[in-house]
N, C-alpha and C positions, 0 to 999 in steps of 0.2 A: 504494500500500500504506500502510495506517495502522498504526502500532505504538504500543505502550505499554511503558514500562520500569518494572519492579517491582524495587526494591532491597530485599533481605531482610537484616535484622540489627537487633537491639535497640540496638546501639551507635550506629546512625545516629539513632534516635529520641531517645536520651539525649544526643546532641550530642557524643559522645566522638570521633567521626570525621566528616569531611565527605563528602557523597555526590558525589565527583568522578566516579564511574563514569557517572552519568546524563548529566553534561555531555559526557563523552567520547563516549558512545554516540550522544547526540543530534546532536553535530557530525558524526560520521562517517556516520550514517544519512541526515542531511540532504544530504550530498554525493552520495548515490545516489538521492535523490528519495523517500525514505521519510518520511512525515509523522509527527511525534511530537506527539500532542495531550495526552498525560497522562504525568506522572511519579508513581509511587506508592512510598511507603516503608512497609514493614510489619515488625513485630518478629518474633522467632523464636517464633511461635505458630501452630500448625497451623490452628486455626479462623479466625484473622484472615487468614492467608495464603490460605486457601480462599475467604474472602469477597472478598479483593482480586483473586484470579484470576477468579472468576465475574463480577465487575464488568468486568474487562478484556476478558473474552470477548464482552461485549455491545457493545464499542466499538472493538475493534482486530482486525486480521487477523493481526498478528504480535505476540507477547508475549515480551519479553526479560527474563529474570531475572538478577540478579547477586547472588551470595552464597548461603549455606546449603547448600554442597556438601561441607562438611568432614566430619571423622570423629566429631564429638560428637553427643550425643542431640538437641541443639537445632538441628542442621542438618537441616532437614526439607523443603527445596525439592523435590528430585526425588521423594521419597516422596509428597508431597502432590499434585504434578502427575500422577504416574503413576496415583494413585487416582482423580483427578477425570476424566481422559481415558479411564479404563477399561483400563489395562494394568498391567504389572508391571515389576519391576527385575530385571536379570541382571548377572552379573559380566562385565566386559570384560577378557579375558585380557591384552591388550596393556597396558592401564592398570595391571592388577594386577602384572604383571612390572616395569613402570616403578617402581611404588611400592616393591616388594621390592628392586629394584636400588638405589634411593636409600638405603634403610636399610642395606644391605650396604656401600655405598660410604662412608657416614658412620660405620659401626661401631656403630650404635645398634640396640637390639632393636626389632622391629616388633610393636607391640601389636595385638591382634585387631581393635580398632575401626578401625584404619587401612585394613583391607580394605574397609570401607564406602565409601571414596572411589572404589573401582573399580566400584561398582554404577552402572549406567546404565539409562535407560528402554529397555525392549525395542523393537527395530526403529528406534532412533534413530540418526542419523549422529553418531558420536563425534568430538568436537573435541579434538585432542591438546593437552595442557598441557605446553609445553616449559619452563616456568619454575616448576612446582609439581607437585602430585600429583593433585588431583581433575580429571578430564577434564570438558569441556563436552559439551553435547548439542544436537542440532537435530532436531526431529521435527514431522511434519505429522499432525494428528488431525482428521478432518472437514475443515471449511473454515478451520481455524485452524492457525497455525504457532507453535511454541514453541522458544525458544533459552534454554539454561541456561548461565550463565557463572560462574566463581568470583568471589568478592568482592575479594580483594587486587588492586589495580590493576596491579601488576607481572605478574600472571598473566592477568588479564582482558583487558588492552589488546592484547598480542600475540596472544592466542588469537582475539580478535574479528577483528583485522586479517588474520591469516594464514589462519584457517579459517572463522570465523563469517560475515564479510562475503561471501566468495565463495559460500557456500551460499545466502545471501539473494539474491544477484544471479542465481543459477541459476533461482530461482523467479519472477523478475520478467520480465514480457513486454516492458516498455519501461523503460529506465533514464533517468530525468530527473535532471539535476544541479540542485542548489539553490545559487544564488549570492547573497551578501548584501553590502551596502555600508552602512556607518554614516556618517551626516552629523551634524556637531556644530554647534550654534548657541548664541550667547550674546547677551544684550541684548534678548531677546524671551521672554515667558512661554509655557508650553505651550499654554494656552488661546488666546492671541493668535495663535501660529503655526498652531494647528489651524484657527482661523477663516480665516486667510489662504489655506489650502490645502484648505478643507473640501470643495470640489467634486472635487478630485483624490482625496481619501480616499474619498468616496462612490462613485466610479466604479471604484475599484481592484479588479482581479481577479488579474492577473499582469502586473507585479509587485504585491506587497502592500507597504503602507507602515505602519509601526508607530511612533507617537510615544512617547517615554519622557522624563520629567522627572528631573533629578538635579542636586542641589547648585548651583542657580542656572542650570543649563543645560538645553537641550532636545536630545534625540538622536532622529534619525529613522533607522530601519533599513529599507532597501529590499531586498526579497527577491524574486527571480525564479526560476522553475522552467522548465527546457527541456532537451531532449536534448543540445543544443549549448551548451557554456559560453559561446561567443562570442555566441550569440543571447540567452542569459540576461543577459549583461553589456550587450548593446545595449538590451534592455528597461529595465535599471536606469538606464543613462545617459539614456535618453529621459525617464524619470520624474524623475531628478535635475535635468535641464535645466529641466523645467517647474516644479519646486519652487523652484529658485534664481532663476528669473525673478520670483517673488513675494517671497521672503524671503532673497535672496542677501546682503543687507546685513548679516545677522546670522550668516552661515555663516563658520566659521573653520577647519575641518579634517575629516579622515576618521579613522575607526577609533578606536584607543586613544590618540590624541594628546591633548595638553592645550593650553589657550590660551596658557599660558606658553611651552611648547615651540614653538608656532607663532610667537609673538612673537620668541623668541630666533633662530629661523631667518630671520625677516624682517629683524631688525636686522643679522645677519651678511651676508645677501644684499645689502642696501642699503648696508652699511658705515656704519651709523649708531651713534654712541656715546650712552650714556645714564647718568644719575645720578639718585638718588632721595633725597628727604627724607621720612621716614616717622614720623608721630606716631601716628595711629590704628592703622596696620598693624604697627608695631613691628618692621620688618625683613622682614616676610613677602614683600613684593614682590621684594626683592633675593634673598631665600632661594630663591624659586621659580626665578628666572632663573639664579642661579649654581649651582643643582643640575643644570643642563643642561651637558654637556661642551661646551667651546669658547666659552663666553660671555665669557671674558676678553678676546676681541677686540672686544666691544661694551660691556661694563659697566665704567664708569670707577670707580664707588664710590658711597657714600651715607652718610647720617647717620640714626640713629634719634633723633629730636628729640622725646622724649616730654614733656619739661617746657618751660615757657615760657623758662626760663633758657637751655636749650640752643638753642631756636629763635632766641633773641635773640643769644646770645654766640657760638654756633658757626655757625649758618646765616644770621645777620645780619638777622633780621626786625626791623624798626623797633620800638622800644619804643612809639611812638605808635600803630602798627598794632594791637599787642596790647592797648593800653589802650583804644582807640576801638572796635575791632571784635571783639576776643577771638581766641583761638587757633582756635576752631571757626568759621571765616569764610572767605568767598571771598577776601577781601583777604590774609589770612594765607597761604592756600594758594598764591596767586599769587606772593607774595614768596618763599615757600619754594622753589617750582619754579624761579623765575628765578635765585635766589641759588645753589642747589645746582648748577645747570648751570654757572654761572660759576666757582664754587669748584672744581669737579672738572674743568673744561675739557671738558665734554661737549657734544654737539650738541643733546641733549634733556635737560631736567630734568623730573622728575615728582614731585608731592607728594601726600600723603594726610593729611588731618586730619578729625576728626569725633568722634562719640560712639558707642562700641560698646555701652555700657550696663554694668550693668543700670539705673543711675540717670541722671539728667540731668547735663549739664555746661554751665556758662555759660548756663543756661536753655534749652538745646537738648535735644530729645528723643533717646533712643537711636535709631540708624539715620540720623541726620543726618550726611551726608558731603560734604566738599568735596575735589575731586580736580583738580589743575591740571597742565597740560602747557605747558612753555615750550620753544620751539624757536628756535634761532639765526636771527635775521633775520625772525622772524614774531611776530605778536601772541599773547600768552599766552592759552590757553583754560582756563576754569574750568568744571568740571561740578559741578552741585549734585544730590545724590542723596538719596532717602528710602528707607530699607530697613526691613524687619521681620525678626524672627527672633532667634536667640541671639547672644550676644557673638561667639562663634567664627564663626558663619555670616556675620555682618555683615562681619567682618574679611576672611574668605576671599572673599566676593563683591566687596568693594571692590578687592582685588587683581585679580580677574578683570575688573572694569570698567576698571581701569587698562590691562590688557593689551588689552582690546577697543578702547578709544579710541586706543591707540597703533597697533594694527594698521590701523585706519581712517586714521590720520594719515600713516603712512609707506608705505601701499600704493602 
Protein backbone atom coordinates (compact mmCIF):
# COMPACT_ATOMS: atom_id res chain seq x y z
CA UNK A 1 0.00 0.00 0.00
CA UNK A 2 1.30 3.44 -0.96
CA UNK A 3 0.18 6.40 1.11
CA UNK A 4 0.51 10.17 1.07
CA UNK A 5 0.20 12.43 4.08
CA UNK A 6 -1.41 15.84 3.60
CA UNK A 7 -1.08 18.27 6.48
CA UNK A 8 -3.62 21.08 6.36
CA UNK A 9 -3.02 24.44 8.01
CA UNK A 10 -1.65 27.82 7.01
CA UNK A 11 0.22 27.98 10.32
CA UNK A 12 2.47 25.16 9.03
CA UNK A 13 3.35 27.10 5.89
CA UNK A 14 4.05 30.24 7.92
CA UNK A 15 6.46 28.34 10.14
CA UNK A 16 4.43 29.04 13.27
CA UNK A 17 4.36 25.35 14.15
CA UNK A 18 6.38 22.32 13.06
CA UNK A 19 4.79 19.46 11.12
CA UNK A 20 5.47 16.75 13.71
CA UNK A 21 2.33 14.86 12.64
CA UNK A 22 3.89 13.79 9.34
CA UNK A 23 6.92 12.34 11.10
CA UNK A 24 4.75 10.46 13.60
CA UNK A 25 2.48 9.03 10.91
CA UNK A 26 5.37 8.04 8.62
CA UNK A 27 7.08 6.20 11.43
CA UNK A 28 4.01 4.20 12.44
CA UNK A 29 2.90 3.51 8.88
CA UNK A 30 6.36 2.21 8.03
CA UNK A 31 6.09 -0.26 10.91
CA UNK A 32 3.16 -1.96 9.18
CA UNK A 33 4.67 -1.84 5.71
CA UNK A 34 2.84 1.15 4.25
CA UNK A 35 5.06 3.07 1.83
CA UNK A 36 5.15 6.85 2.26
CA UNK A 37 6.44 8.50 -0.90
CA UNK A 38 5.10 12.03 -0.45
CA UNK A 39 4.42 14.56 2.32
CA UNK A 40 2.31 17.54 1.33
CA UNK A 41 1.53 20.69 3.30
CA UNK A 42 -1.31 22.92 2.15
CA UNK A 43 -2.88 26.02 3.66
CA UNK A 44 -6.48 26.58 4.71
CA UNK A 45 -7.66 27.19 1.16
CA UNK A 46 -10.30 25.09 -0.55
CA UNK A 47 -8.91 25.39 -4.09
CA UNK A 48 -5.35 24.50 -3.09
CA UNK A 49 -6.55 21.63 -0.91
CA UNK A 50 -8.51 20.28 -3.87
CA UNK A 51 -5.40 20.47 -6.07
CA UNK A 52 -3.34 18.65 -3.44
CA UNK A 53 -6.00 15.94 -3.08
CA UNK A 54 -6.30 15.36 -6.84
CA UNK A 55 -2.52 15.08 -7.12
CA UNK A 56 -2.41 12.59 -4.25
CA UNK A 57 -5.16 10.51 -5.88
CA UNK A 58 -2.85 9.92 -8.84
CA UNK A 59 -0.03 8.43 -6.77
CA UNK A 60 -1.39 6.98 -3.53
CA UNK A 61 -3.80 4.24 -2.44
CA UNK A 62 -4.29 5.76 0.99
CA UNK A 63 -4.42 9.51 1.64
CA UNK A 64 -4.18 10.66 5.23
CA UNK A 65 -5.11 14.19 6.24
CA UNK A 66 -4.23 15.91 9.49
CA UNK A 67 -5.87 19.20 10.44
CA UNK A 68 -8.82 21.22 9.22
CA UNK A 69 -11.54 19.45 11.24
CA UNK A 70 -12.24 22.28 13.68
CA UNK A 71 -15.26 24.55 14.12
CA UNK A 72 -14.14 27.64 12.19
CA UNK A 73 -14.88 28.64 8.60
CA UNK A 74 -11.32 27.95 7.45
CA UNK A 75 -11.55 24.30 8.59
CA UNK A 76 -12.46 22.84 5.20
CA UNK A 77 -10.89 19.38 5.04
CA UNK A 78 -13.95 17.14 5.34
CA UNK A 79 -16.13 19.46 3.26
CA UNK A 80 -13.62 19.45 0.40
CA UNK A 81 -13.05 15.70 0.47
CA UNK A 82 -16.78 14.92 0.60
CA UNK A 83 -17.40 17.12 -2.43
CA UNK A 84 -14.57 15.60 -4.47
CA UNK A 85 -15.50 11.98 -3.77
CA UNK A 86 -19.16 12.76 -4.47
CA UNK A 87 -20.83 12.42 -1.10
CA UNK A 88 -22.19 14.58 1.72
CA UNK A 89 -21.71 15.26 5.42
CA UNK A 90 -24.01 14.16 8.21
CA UNK A 91 -24.10 14.62 11.96
CA UNK A 92 -22.68 11.85 14.07
CA UNK A 93 -24.85 11.70 17.18
CA UNK A 94 -22.21 10.14 19.39
CA UNK A 95 -19.71 12.88 18.53
CA UNK A 96 -22.36 15.58 19.00
CA UNK A 97 -23.27 14.27 22.43
CA UNK A 98 -19.59 14.15 23.37
CA UNK A 99 -19.11 17.78 22.35
CA UNK A 100 -22.23 18.88 24.25
CA UNK A 101 -21.09 16.95 27.33
CA UNK A 102 -17.71 18.70 27.21
CA UNK A 103 -19.29 22.16 27.28
CA UNK A 104 -21.70 21.14 30.05
CA UNK A 105 -18.83 19.79 32.14
CA UNK A 106 -16.73 22.92 31.74
CA UNK A 107 -19.69 25.24 32.34
CA UNK A 108 -19.15 27.09 29.08
CA UNK A 109 -21.85 27.97 26.55
CA UNK A 110 -21.69 25.94 23.33
CA UNK A 111 -21.73 28.14 20.26
CA UNK A 112 -23.52 26.92 17.14
CA UNK A 113 -20.33 26.53 15.11
CA UNK A 114 -19.05 23.85 17.51
CA UNK A 115 -21.72 21.52 16.14
CA UNK A 116 -19.77 21.57 12.89
CA UNK A 117 -17.14 19.35 14.51
CA UNK A 118 -19.72 16.54 14.79
CA UNK A 119 -20.22 16.48 10.99
CA UNK A 120 -18.65 13.44 9.35
CA UNK A 121 -18.49 12.13 5.79
CA UNK A 122 -21.51 9.96 5.08
CA UNK A 123 -20.86 6.19 5.35
CA UNK A 124 -17.41 6.74 6.85
CA UNK A 125 -16.05 4.80 9.82
CA UNK A 126 -15.94 7.34 12.65
CA UNK A 127 -12.75 7.44 14.71
CA UNK A 128 -13.47 8.53 18.27
CA UNK A 129 -11.58 11.51 19.67
CA UNK A 130 -10.81 10.63 23.29
CA UNK A 131 -8.74 13.78 23.80
CA UNK A 132 -10.72 16.46 21.99
CA UNK A 133 -13.95 17.17 20.15
CA UNK A 134 -13.61 16.61 16.39
CA UNK A 135 -13.83 12.91 15.46
CA UNK A 136 -11.72 11.39 12.72
CA UNK A 137 -12.96 9.46 9.70
CA UNK A 138 -11.94 6.55 7.51
CA UNK A 139 -13.69 5.95 4.20
CA UNK A 140 -13.16 4.00 1.01
CA UNK A 141 -14.30 5.61 -2.24
CA UNK A 142 -13.60 3.72 -5.42
CA UNK A 143 -10.06 2.32 -5.28
CA UNK A 144 -8.85 4.95 -2.82
CA UNK A 145 -8.96 5.16 0.95
CA UNK A 146 -9.07 8.37 2.95
CA UNK A 147 -8.33 8.98 6.60
CA UNK A 148 -9.05 12.31 8.28
CA UNK A 149 -7.38 13.10 11.58
CA UNK A 150 -7.39 16.22 13.78
CA UNK A 151 -4.38 18.54 13.72
CA UNK A 152 -3.38 18.82 17.42
CA UNK A 153 -0.82 16.03 18.08
CA UNK A 154 -2.31 15.22 21.50
CA UNK A 155 -5.56 14.34 19.69
CA UNK A 156 -4.17 12.93 16.46
CA UNK A 157 -1.59 10.51 17.87
CA UNK A 158 -3.82 8.47 20.20
CA UNK A 159 -6.65 8.51 17.65
CA UNK A 160 -4.39 7.05 14.98
CA UNK A 161 -2.86 4.42 17.26
CA UNK A 162 -6.11 3.28 18.87
CA UNK A 163 -8.55 3.59 15.97
CA UNK A 164 -6.91 4.62 12.68
CA UNK A 165 -4.09 2.11 12.48
CA UNK A 166 -6.35 -0.91 13.18
CA UNK A 167 -8.69 0.17 10.35
CA UNK A 168 -5.76 0.34 7.91
CA UNK A 169 -4.59 -3.11 8.99
CA UNK A 170 -8.03 -4.56 8.25
CA UNK A 171 -7.69 -3.51 4.61
CA UNK A 172 -4.21 -4.95 4.08
CA UNK A 173 -3.88 -8.43 2.61
CA UNK A 174 -0.34 -8.82 3.91
CA UNK A 175 1.33 -6.85 6.69
CA UNK A 176 5.03 -6.34 6.16
CA UNK A 177 7.12 -4.68 8.84
CA UNK A 178 9.74 -2.15 7.92
CA UNK A 179 12.90 -2.29 10.00
CA UNK A 180 15.71 0.27 9.76
CA UNK A 181 19.24 0.54 11.07
CA UNK A 182 21.44 3.64 10.95
CA UNK A 183 25.21 3.25 10.56
CA UNK A 184 27.46 6.25 11.26
CA UNK A 185 30.87 6.89 9.66
CA UNK A 186 33.57 9.51 10.11
CA UNK A 187 36.83 10.17 8.28
CA UNK A 188 35.46 9.40 4.81
CA UNK A 189 33.41 11.66 2.55
CA UNK A 190 30.01 10.77 1.18
CA UNK A 191 31.25 10.43 -2.40
CA UNK A 192 34.25 8.31 -1.35
CA UNK A 193 32.08 6.00 0.75
CA UNK A 194 29.54 5.69 -2.04
CA UNK A 195 32.32 4.77 -4.47
CA UNK A 196 33.51 2.01 -2.14
CA UNK A 197 30.05 0.43 -1.94
CA UNK A 198 28.74 1.45 -5.37
CA UNK A 199 28.04 -2.12 -6.51
CA UNK A 200 26.11 -2.82 -3.31
CA UNK A 201 23.99 0.29 -3.88
CA UNK A 202 23.32 -0.64 -7.50
CA UNK A 203 22.01 -4.11 -6.71
CA UNK A 204 19.90 -3.08 -3.71
CA UNK A 205 16.24 -4.08 -3.66
CA UNK A 206 15.41 -5.32 -0.19
CA UNK A 207 17.01 -4.03 1.92
CA UNK A 208 17.54 -0.56 0.53
CA UNK A 209 20.54 1.58 1.49
CA UNK A 210 20.35 5.38 1.64
CA UNK A 211 23.49 7.51 2.18
CA UNK A 212 23.19 10.89 3.89
CA UNK A 213 25.94 13.42 4.58
CA UNK A 214 25.87 15.63 7.65
CA UNK A 215 28.34 17.83 9.54
CA UNK A 216 31.48 16.04 8.41
CA UNK A 217 29.95 12.60 8.80
CA UNK A 218 28.26 10.07 6.56
CA UNK A 219 25.15 8.17 7.61
CA UNK A 220 23.85 5.02 5.94
CA UNK A 221 20.26 3.98 6.63
CA UNK A 222 19.59 0.33 5.82
CA UNK A 223 15.88 -0.47 5.52
CA UNK A 224 14.33 -3.90 5.03
CA UNK A 225 10.72 -4.99 4.60
CA UNK A 226 9.37 -8.41 5.55
CA UNK A 227 6.40 -10.04 7.26
CA UNK A 228 8.84 -11.33 9.88
CA UNK A 229 10.82 -8.72 11.88
CA UNK A 230 13.50 -11.36 12.46
CA UNK A 231 13.91 -11.91 8.72
CA UNK A 232 13.98 -8.15 8.08
CA UNK A 233 16.77 -7.77 10.63
CA UNK A 234 18.64 -10.73 9.11
CA UNK A 235 18.57 -8.97 5.74
CA UNK A 236 19.81 -5.75 7.36
CA UNK A 237 22.64 -7.57 9.12
CA UNK A 238 23.69 -9.23 5.88
CA UNK A 239 23.90 -5.85 4.15
CA UNK A 240 25.72 -4.30 7.11
CA UNK A 241 28.35 -7.04 7.11
CA UNK A 242 29.01 -6.50 3.42
CA UNK A 243 29.32 -2.73 3.88
CA UNK A 244 31.63 -2.94 6.89
CA UNK A 245 33.95 -5.29 5.01
CA UNK A 246 34.64 -2.32 2.71
CA UNK A 247 34.48 0.74 4.97
CA UNK A 248 34.51 -0.63 8.50
CA UNK A 249 37.59 1.42 9.39
CA UNK A 250 35.42 4.55 9.33
CA UNK A 251 32.40 3.12 11.18
CA UNK A 252 31.89 4.32 14.73
CA UNK A 253 28.31 3.64 15.87
CA UNK A 254 24.59 3.17 15.37
CA UNK A 255 21.47 5.30 15.50
CA UNK A 256 21.51 8.67 17.23
CA UNK A 257 24.87 8.25 18.96
CA UNK A 258 27.74 10.73 18.56
CA UNK A 259 31.40 10.07 18.00
CA UNK A 260 32.17 11.75 21.33
CA UNK A 261 29.72 9.44 23.11
CA UNK A 262 31.36 6.41 21.50
CA UNK A 263 34.80 7.66 22.58
CA UNK A 264 33.61 8.20 26.16
CA UNK A 265 32.21 4.67 26.25
CA UNK A 266 35.45 3.23 24.89
CA UNK A 267 37.61 5.16 27.38
CA UNK A 268 35.48 3.87 30.26
CA UNK A 269 35.44 0.32 28.90
CA UNK A 270 39.24 0.21 28.52
CA UNK A 271 39.81 2.24 31.72
CA UNK A 272 41.96 4.78 29.89
CA UNK A 273 42.45 8.31 31.24
CA UNK A 274 42.86 11.38 29.05
CA UNK A 275 43.80 15.06 29.20
CA UNK A 276 43.73 17.74 26.50
CA UNK A 277 45.58 20.90 25.52
CA UNK A 278 43.31 22.94 23.25
CA UNK A 279 44.31 26.00 21.28
CA UNK A 280 42.28 25.87 18.06
CA UNK A 281 39.27 24.15 19.65
CA UNK A 282 39.10 26.35 22.75
CA UNK A 283 37.80 23.61 25.06
CA UNK A 284 35.27 22.10 22.64
CA UNK A 285 36.84 18.64 22.89
CA UNK A 286 36.60 18.41 26.67
CA UNK A 287 33.20 20.08 26.52
CA UNK A 288 31.90 17.28 24.29
CA UNK A 289 33.36 14.56 26.51
CA UNK A 290 32.32 15.99 29.86
CA UNK A 291 28.76 16.54 28.64
CA UNK A 292 28.41 12.74 28.77
CA UNK A 293 27.54 11.33 32.21
CA UNK A 294 30.23 9.21 33.83
CA UNK A 295 33.26 10.67 32.05
CA UNK A 296 34.83 11.77 35.33
CA UNK A 297 36.22 8.23 35.43
CA UNK A 298 38.36 8.87 32.37
CA UNK A 299 38.82 12.64 31.96
CA UNK A 300 41.70 13.99 34.05
CA UNK A 301 41.48 17.61 32.90
CA UNK A 302 42.84 20.00 30.34
CA UNK A 303 44.00 23.50 29.44
CA UNK A 304 42.68 26.00 26.92
CA UNK A 305 46.02 27.36 25.74
CA UNK A 306 44.86 29.96 23.24
CA UNK A 307 47.90 32.24 23.52
CA UNK A 308 51.57 31.48 23.18
CA UNK A 309 52.12 32.71 26.74
CA UNK A 310 49.80 30.01 28.13
CA UNK A 311 51.31 27.37 25.85
CA UNK A 312 54.75 28.25 27.18
CA UNK A 313 54.06 29.10 30.83
CA UNK A 314 51.26 26.62 31.65
CA UNK A 315 51.69 23.69 29.25
CA UNK A 316 55.50 24.20 29.13
CA UNK A 317 56.02 24.30 25.39
CA UNK A 318 59.63 25.31 24.79
CA UNK A 319 60.20 28.93 23.83
CA UNK A 320 62.55 27.69 21.11
CA UNK A 321 59.80 25.52 19.62
CA UNK A 322 57.42 28.46 19.34
CA UNK A 323 60.18 30.70 17.96
CA UNK A 324 61.40 28.20 15.37
CA UNK A 325 58.20 26.50 14.25
CA UNK A 326 55.32 28.62 15.52
CA UNK A 327 52.20 27.67 17.46
CA UNK A 328 50.58 26.22 14.35
CA UNK A 329 53.00 23.38 13.82
CA UNK A 330 53.48 19.67 14.30
CA UNK A 331 56.29 20.39 16.75
CA UNK A 332 54.09 22.54 18.97
CA UNK A 333 51.22 20.03 18.84
CA UNK A 334 53.60 17.23 19.86
CA UNK A 335 54.90 19.08 22.92
CA UNK A 336 51.40 20.13 23.93
CA UNK A 337 50.13 16.54 23.88
CA UNK A 338 53.13 15.12 25.71
CA UNK A 339 53.23 17.83 28.35
CA UNK A 340 49.49 17.87 29.12
CA UNK A 341 49.57 14.12 29.61
CA UNK A 342 52.35 14.42 32.16
CA UNK A 343 50.93 17.50 33.87
CA UNK A 344 47.54 15.85 34.41
CA UNK A 345 48.83 12.36 35.10
CA UNK A 346 46.82 10.85 32.26
CA UNK A 347 47.54 7.84 30.09
CA UNK A 348 46.75 9.80 26.92
CA UNK A 349 47.31 13.45 26.08
CA UNK A 350 45.72 15.05 23.04
CA UNK A 351 46.33 18.50 21.60
CA UNK A 352 44.70 20.69 18.97
CA UNK A 353 46.36 23.64 17.29
CA UNK A 354 45.66 25.30 13.96
CA UNK A 355 43.92 28.09 12.05
CA UNK A 356 40.13 28.31 12.20
CA UNK A 357 40.00 31.51 10.15
CA UNK A 358 38.76 33.67 8.66
CA UNK A 359 42.31 35.01 8.12
CA UNK A 360 45.77 33.46 8.03
CA UNK A 361 47.88 32.85 11.13
CA UNK A 362 51.66 32.56 11.05
CA UNK A 363 51.39 32.34 7.26
CA UNK A 364 49.13 29.30 7.49
CA UNK A 365 45.82 29.14 5.63
CA UNK A 366 42.48 28.66 7.45
CA UNK A 367 41.76 24.96 7.86
CA UNK A 368 45.39 24.06 8.67
CA UNK A 369 45.22 21.79 11.72
CA UNK A 370 47.74 19.82 13.76
CA UNK A 371 46.39 17.20 16.15
CA UNK A 372 48.76 15.19 18.34
CA UNK A 373 48.17 12.17 20.57
CA UNK A 374 50.73 11.17 23.19
CA UNK A 375 50.31 7.83 24.91
CA UNK A 376 52.30 6.59 27.84
CA UNK A 377 55.16 4.37 26.65
CA UNK A 378 54.50 4.97 22.95
CA UNK A 379 55.74 7.35 20.27
CA UNK A 380 53.62 10.50 19.89
CA UNK A 381 51.49 10.60 16.74
CA UNK A 382 50.90 13.92 14.96
CA UNK A 383 48.11 14.24 12.38
CA UNK A 384 48.21 17.07 9.86
CA UNK A 385 44.81 18.04 8.45
CA UNK A 386 43.59 20.41 5.75
CA UNK A 387 39.96 21.48 6.05
CA UNK A 388 37.59 23.85 4.33
CA UNK A 389 34.50 25.59 5.57
CA UNK A 390 33.47 28.06 8.23
CA UNK A 391 35.37 28.81 11.40
CA UNK A 392 32.77 26.94 13.45
CA UNK A 393 32.74 24.00 11.07
CA UNK A 394 36.53 23.63 11.14
CA UNK A 395 36.60 23.63 14.94
CA UNK A 396 33.78 21.09 15.23
CA UNK A 397 35.30 18.74 12.65
CA UNK A 398 38.68 19.00 14.38
CA UNK A 399 37.08 17.70 17.59
CA UNK A 400 35.50 14.84 15.66
CA UNK A 401 38.83 13.96 14.11
CA UNK A 402 40.33 13.84 17.59
CA UNK A 403 37.60 11.41 18.66
CA UNK A 404 38.08 9.38 15.48
CA UNK A 405 41.84 8.96 15.91
CA UNK A 406 41.47 8.11 19.60
CA UNK A 407 38.87 5.43 18.85
CA UNK A 408 41.27 3.87 16.35
CA UNK A 409 44.13 4.03 18.83
CA UNK A 410 42.43 2.49 21.88
CA UNK A 411 40.21 -0.04 20.10
